[in-house]
Every structure is written in C-alpha cells, then in structure tokens.
N, C-alpha and C positions, 0 to 999 in steps of 0.2 A: 429323578429327580424326588420326589411324596417320599419315595422308600428310603430314600437314601435321608432325608430330613427328619422322616418322622419313626425311623425304627436307628438304621446307622446312625445316623449323630449324635440320639438319647440315649446309643445303646454305650458307645465310645466313650461316651461322658463319666456315665455309673462306671461302666468301671474304671476306667482311669482312675475313678476320684478313689477306688477301694483300691487298686492294685498300689497307690500313694501310697495310702493308709499304712499299706501292708510292709513295701518297701522303707517308711520312715522310720516303721517302729523298729528293724533291723538296725538300720542307718544310725537311730537315737544310741541304743546302748552299747551297738561297737564306739562310738566316737567317747562314749561316755567311760567304754573301758580301757580305752588308748590305741583302740586298733584303726588304723588309715584304709578308710575307705577312696575305692580309685575311680567306680562307678555308681552313680544312681542310674539306672532305665528305666522307662515310661517304654516296655513294649518292648520285642527284640529285634535282628536284626541291623543290619545297615540303619546308620543316625543319621535322624532327618534335621535336627536341629540341638546346639547345648549350648553349656557356655561352661568354664572348670573355676571355680570356689578359690579361694585363699589359700584352703588346705591341699589344695589338690584334687578336689571331686572333681570327675565329669559329669553332670549333671546335664541327661539327654532325652528326648522323645526319638524312639526309635520305630521300623519302618513297619512291626507286626506289631500292632495293639492288643494283645493277647496276652498281658501277663506282665511281666516285669522283674526286677534286679538286682541285687545292689550284690557288685562286685570289689571286696575287701582285697589287703595285702596279703599275700602269699597262695591267694585263690586258681587253681588253674584254669578258668572259668566260670560261667552264670552258675552250674551247678555247683561251687562250694568246695573243689573236692582240690588237696592238699597241690600247692607246686611243688615240683620234684627238686625247684634250688632250694628250697629253704633250710638241708643240711649248710651250703654254704654261702649262707649272710651272716653277715658283720651281726653281733648283741645288740647293737642301736634298732639295727632292722630289723630282729626278730622280735622285739620291745613292737614292733605294731601293726606285727604279723599277729590274724585270726589264729590260725591252727596252731601256733605256738604260747597261744594264751592261756588260761586253768580252765581244768573242764567245766568247771561252775559259770567259769564266767561266756565261754563259747553258749553252753547250753543256753544261760539268759539270754545271749544275741539272738539265737534260730527262733524259742520261744518267745522272742519281743514284737511277732509278725504277727502269728495268728493273735495276741494280744494285743496289739493297737486295733486287730480287726472288732474283736470282743468291746474294747471299749468305746471305738467309733460309732460300734451299734447301741451301745450304753447312753453316748451321749445324747446321739440324735433323739431316742427314746425319752430322755429325760426331757429335754427342752420340747418332743412335742405331749408331753404330758402338763408342761408348767402352761405351755401355747397354748393348746388345744386341748387339752386336759385327758384322760385315759376312761375310755370308755368302760364303767358299769353295771353289771346286773344282776339286782339278788338271785338268788337259784334256788329260784320260787316257780313252779309248772303254772302256767296261763290260762296253756287250754293244750289238751291230748286230743290228736286226733285217730279218728274211726281206722279199725285194722290195721295199728303201728304197734311197735315192740313196748312200745308207751302201755298202749291199750291192755295187750298183751298181758302183761304185769301187774298191772293192775292201778298204774298213778293215776290219779286226779286231778284236777283243777285245782290248786293250794298248798298242794305239797312243798316239802321244801327240801330239798339235795343238804345230806348233811356233809355222808362220803358215799362215793363210787371207784366201785373196784379196787378197791383197799385205800382209796388218797382223799384227801378231805375235799372236800368242795366249798368254795368261798364265795364263786360267783357263777354266774350261769357260763360262759364264757371255758371256766372251767370242766364243766358237762359236758363242752360239746367238743372240747379238746379231747379226752378221756373214750367218747364215745365216735368218732369218729376217727381216729387210728383203732378202733377193735370194731370190724365188722362181725356179724359171725360171732361174737366171743363172747358164751356166759361170764354175766358180770354181777357181785349183789350190787345193792345198793340202799343206802341206809337214810330213811326217809323219817321227816317230823311229820304229823299229821294231826293238827288240831293241838299242839303240842307233849305228843305220844312219840316215840320213836320207834319202827320198823323198819324189816328188811325185806325189802323185794327181789328179786331175781331178773333181771334184762338180757336181753338176746336183743342187740342193735341188727337192723336190716340193714342188707348191703346193697348199695346204694352207690351206681355210679354217676357222680359230679361232674359236670363239664362246666370251669367258669370260664368267665369275659373274657379268656385269654383264649378258648379253646381249647386248652389242656384238658385231658381225662384224666382221670382218678376215681378210686374205689375205698370210698369210706361208709362208713357204720352213721345210722338214724337209727331215735328211738323214738319219734314225731310228737316231739311236744316243743312250744313255743313259749316265750318269755312273758313275765308279767311285765315288764318294762326295761328301759335301756335311757340311760343319760350318761355325758362326761363329765366327767370328773375333775375339772384343775386341782394340781398340785402344788406344794411348797417345794423349793429346793431339795431340799434334801426327801422330801416324801418323795421328787418324783423321781430323785438318782436312787432310792431303795425300790420303789415297782420298774424302775428299767433292769437293774443290776438284773430282781429276779425273772423280769420279762426275759430276759437274756436266759437266763439258763434254764428257764420252760422251755424256750426255743430250742435250743440245745440239745433238750434230754428226746424233744418230740423227732429233732433229724436223725438222732441215733437210733432210734426205737423204730422209725420210717428205713430207717438202714439195716435193721436189724431185721422185720419182716421181710427187708429182699432178699437179703440171704435167707435165712430161711425157707423163704418158698412159698409165706403165705402172702403178702406184696407184688403183684406183676412189675415186672424188670422195667417193663415199657411207659411206668410212669417218670421215671429218669429221664432227664433232658438236659439238652447240652448248650453248646453256642449260640444254635439257630433258636431255640426259643427263648433263651433268656430275653437275647436281641428284640422277638416280638414281641417278649412281655415290659422291657422297659420300652419301647414306643407306645406301647397301648398304655401304660403307668400314668407317662410323659402327658397324655391329653386329657386324662382324668383330673391330675392336679397335685398340688406341692405336696397335701399329706399322702396320695397314694406314691406317689415317689419317695418322698422318706421310708415308706413303711417297707416298699422293694429295697430298697438301701440298705434297711437295717437287718432285713432278712438275707440277702445277698453275705453282706458281709461275715455274716454270725456263718454260713455257710461256708465263705471262704476260710473265717477264721480255723475249722472245725476240719474242711476237708483236709488242711493243711497241715492237721495234727494226727493225722494218719498216718500207721507208723509204716510207709513206702516209702522206701531211696528214693531220692529225687527231691522228695516234700520234707518240710521242718521235721515233718513226726521223725521220718527214717534217719536223719540226722538223729534229733535225737534217741534214737534206738538205739544208735552207733553209740551215743554216748554214757547211755545204761548199760550198755555192754563192755564197755572201754572204765566204768564204774567198777563196775562187776568185777572185771578182767584184770584190774588193775593199771592198765597200758591199753592201747588203741589197736583196734581189729590193724591182719594186714594190708599194704595197698595193695594188693588182689584178690582179695576179700571185699574190699568195699569198691572195688572197681566193679565186679562182677554182683555186686550189691546193687546198686549206680546203674545197670546198664538191663536187670531184672527191675528196678524202678520204672525204667522208662518204657520199657515195655509194657507194663502193666499200665502206666498213665496214657501210655496214646490209646492201647486197648478200650480203656474206659471212655476217652474222649471221642474214639473212633466208634464206640455203642453208641454213647448218650446222640452224636451227630447222627447213626442211625438212626434210632427212633425218632429223633427231630425228622426226616424226610418224612417217614413213616410216616408222625403225628399231622405232618401238614399234606400230606401226599400227593408227593412228590414221589416215591414210589411207585404209587398205582399212576400217577403221568407218563412213567418212563417205558411202565410197563405198557402202557395204552397204545407208546407211541412205539417200541419196538415189533409190539403183536399188529 
C-alpha cells in the first residue's frame, strides 16, 4: 500500500497529465481543421470508463495507463494508419477524414502533440518564474578547490566567466550546464580578471554523480563554487521569454546527451525507463510542489522531443513520411508505410525493453534474481 500511495499514484497522475496535454494538442488542431475525432483515450487497452460528447467523440480512460491516443475518422487504429475504406467514402465523409486533408493540415495535426508538450513546459516555467522566481547567480568564481580542474587551469576567486567552450556565459548555471555535459573534454574559457579578458584551457574531471533518486550519471566538474545565489521574480513578459529560453536550452541539453550516447562518449545505462520515472515521481512528490513542477517540465520536454524522433509509430515518423510525400508529390505506398510502422514498432519496443533493463539493473533487481537462482 505504501508503494502504491508514494510512487505508483504520483507517477500515474503526472503521466496522465502529460499524456492528456499531448493528445489534446492533436485533438484541438484536428478539430480546427475539420477532422472528426472518434476517440480520445488516456491509456491503452480496454475502456475503464468514459463518455461521448455532442460531436461524437468518445473520451475515455483505458486499462493500461502508459500513454494514450487520439483516433480520427479515417484511421485504421491508434497508430493512425489509413483505413482501407477511404476510397469508398462519400464526399461529405472524406471531408472529415484525417487522411483526406491537405499535407500541411495533416503535418500540423501531428506536430501539435509535441508542440503542446513544449507549450505546457513553457507555461509551467513561466508561472514558476513569476511566483517563486528564477534562480540567478552571476558567473563569478567564489572559491577554487585544491587539485581541481579549475586549479590546474589557473582560475582564481573573483574571476568572471565571459564565454566557455564557444558559448556565451551569463549565469553560473550556464557554466554548470556546459561543464557537466563535457567530462574530460578540453575547453577554452574566456575570463574577465580585473577588467582584462584572458583565455584559459579547462578540462573538466570525470565524476560519477548519484542524485537523491539513486540515478548515477557521469558528469564533468571543474571544482569551483559560486559567489552567491538568489531567486529573481519576473514579470509576465520576462517570465515567458525566460521560460522559452530555458525550454530551448533544455532541448539542446537532451539532444546533446542523446548524441553523446549514440557516439559512445556517454554510457547508455543512464537511459531510464518507466520504473525509474515512477521512482522519481514518488520522490519528487514527497519533496514539494516546486520539485514536482520542475520534474513535470523536464518530462514534458522529453516527451515532446522523443515524439519528434523520425521513427515510424511516433509523431516524428509521420512527419518523416509527410516530408517524403512533399518531395515525391504523392504519399508512400501502403506496403512501404506498413513496413515502416512495423520497423518503428519494433524499435520502440526494443528501446522500452532496453530502458526497462537499465532500470532493473539500476535498482539491483537483476542482482537479486541472480542471487536467488544461484
């Protein structure tokens, strides 16, 4: 009962909100483009409960609460593959069918899901920046640890970062973000020292960090502390601009980490799945509202980005097909699309299994099973 209350319920609540936001993006843009939406489902499988609205859309919660879908008129199923009956439809029916809409309309409907996740993250961040404040720390070195990368590079207390690794630095958080993503990488730092700009070479030391949720990551550290920190409350316009900037930066960080995993410079065991997300959901729910909101922001951005990957079955896969259609002047053949969706389904399942395996190793379930078997 404690496991259910502390971990599973917070996980399901957070996931349900994010899935609802994602599917609502598809739903609203589909309705705006005259597409009849037959089903709006949070979850997969058998329906638990729901209702049908005045336009004929069935809103429902389903038995497997690990995602959701919007089924539009003309879809063969939840994966949005074309229904074979499209050619037999009357003109008034074709006018409401998703696959009979113009290419731009279909692309907008598909892209609306990830866009809704990004917008949701921006709104949450903006509210946080107005209500609680945005953390701000000047990019000034408060102290330098002995035998650290900073000491080896010649950094001193009072030095102010101007740029690092070719990127402009405005806050201490910028330094942390760049350093953490580049363990063992030689970087050039432009420093303001007593009004004079100098360039230093810094190589962050590799460090294995275990966060409060038990996740282990390899990050870079240079061994400096900040000179001070404060939370600055922003007005609506400033908060919106800062939220957009933060969402953009977070997208870049996630893509950089994915690129490092693909390139082999970052271990893939950092990739977590449902079990780890559920664990973190339970932990942040016990910390407080700010932690919950920050986690939802990060998860919403991840959900938006993942769905834009060019893998059939995901929104990005549909957009890839539409891009090919725009170049060819006609859609791919049904058989090509069918094979594409099969490959995409296999890739998605393989990724889920791999991430779940990482979770089982992370929480020592694999070791426990080995001990029982041996």
